[in-house]
C-alpha positions, -999 to 999 in steps of 0.1 A, spaced: 125 -281 -20 158 -272 -38 161 -235 -46 195 -235 -61 202 -220 -95 222 -249 -106 191 -272 -105 176 -252 -135 205 -234 -153 218 -263 -173 184 -271 -188 172 -237 -194 178 -214 -223 192 -180 -212 211 -151 -225 245 -162 -208 260 -127 -217 237 -111 -192 247 -134 -164 284 -128 -162 307 -115 -136 318 -79 -141 353 -69 -138 364 -47 -109 363 -15 -126 326 -22 -136 315 -31 -102 331 -1 -86 313 22 -110 281 4 -102 285 7 -64 293 45 -69 262 49 -89 239 31 -66 251 51 -39 246 85 -59 210 71 -63 206 69 -26 210 31 -20 236 21 8 258 -6 -7 278 -35 8 301 -57 -12 311 -91 1 333 -119 -11 310 -149 -3 277 -164 6 290 -169 41 300 -132 46 267 -120 30 249 -141 58 271 -127 84 266 -91 71 227 -95 74 229 -110 108 249 -81 120 228 -55 100 192 -64 115 190 -52 151 172 -72 178 134 -71 185 122 -62 149 99 -78 125 115 -95 96 102 -106 66 116 -120 32 102 -123 -5 109 -152 -23 145 -150 -35 169 -179 -46 198 -159 -35 187 -158 -1 181 -195 -3 217 -199 -15 232 -181 12 212 -197 40 193 -169 51 158 -183 47 167 -212 69 183 -190 93 154 -168 96 130 -196 100 149 -220 120 180 -201 134 186 -186 166 180 -150 167 161 -121 183 138 -112 154 101 -118 150 100 -141 121 68 -131 99 70 -162 78 68 -185 107 38 -166 119 20 -165 83 27 -202 74 12 -214 106 -22 -199 98 -46 -223 84 -73 -201 70 -65 -190 33 -81 -156 37 -63 -147 72 -31 -160 55 -34 -138 25 -41 -107 48 -12 -117 70 9 -116 39 -1 -83 28 5 -68 62 40 -83 61 49 -60 34 52 -32 63 78 -54 83 106 -35 100 131 -52 78 119 -66 43 148 -89 26 146 -100 -9 167 -103 -41 167 -86 -75 165 -96 -111 190 -72 -126 212 -42 -116 222 -15 -143 256 -2 -139 241 33 -140 224 27 -108 189 13 -112 174 -20 -97 148 -41 -118 127 -67 -104 93 -84 -112 68 -108 -94 38 -130 -107 20 -117 -75 38 -88 -62 44 -102 -30 81 -93 -29 83 -60 -48 53 -45 -31 75 -38 0 104 -23 -19 92 12 -28 74 22 3 57 -3 25 87 -18 45 106 5 70 138 -9 58 147 -30 27 177 -53 22 183 -65 -12 208 -93 -18 223 -100 -51 251 -117 -69 272 -93 -91 264 -115 -121 231 -95 -123 251 -63 -130 246 -51 -166 257 -19 -184 223 -1 -187 186 0 -177 178 -14 -210 200 -45 -206 186 -47 -170 151 -51 -184 164 -77 -211 182 -96 -185 148 -99 -167 131 -113 -198 161 -135 -211 176 -147 -178 156 -144 -148 121 -153 -162 131 -184 -179 149 -196 -148 120 -187 -125 96 -202 -149 112 -235 -145 114 -231 -107 78 -222 -106 66 -253 -125 87 -275 -104 77 -260 -72 38 -252 -78 30 -267 -113 24 -234 -130 40 -210 -152 56 -179 -137 49 -145 -151 63 -109 -154 32 -96 -142 42 -69 -117 74 -50 -125 97 -23 -106 123 -1 -116 138 12 -85 157 44 -97 162 59 -63 159 59 -27 151 91 -13 151 81 23 185 79 39 195 46 52 164 27 43 175 5 14 208 -14 16 221 -35 -12 243 -62 -5 267 -75 -35 282 -109 -35 313 -112 -57 298 -148 -68 272 -161 -94 242 -164 -76 204 -162 -80 183 -155 -111 
């Protein structure tokens, strides 16, 4: 099933002013503020370079899990994790091979403590905060504490001036697009049921933000 932003953006009402590419000065200030808040930041020019960064960043012989992320779909990481040649233990492959619903749900919860947990984000404040939300919490549950290492991948179009604007972007850009995808994929509405404002990373080297100079994801 397609997970491309282009499948939904033309038919979905969003606030396009909160989905624009920033200028170089704004990007530089955002990177500096994220780093001041304890996040490691890598800026790349393309989806291909983002995938190569993830491939080189994650060491061999570790458990790897991803939360749902259109951006990870767009750069090819989801296919690579589940079908590519690597030396990681792919937790999604293990989880979706479980037939029993209760056992599969338990495995999904346990996967939040993966050695490396990857996902997207819904908005990035220029002041250095990250904002995300889930219907179930299966993605953002790993971000604050559970996973040993977190890698967040995002297009720079998610950068907005303030934390208030980031919360607005969640409501007026990310949610409408995700709601369309959820209805298409699952036949149900999405919901901003569980919300995270990730203000600081206090553990050195734990959370890396990979920013792509492109308009990707919700």
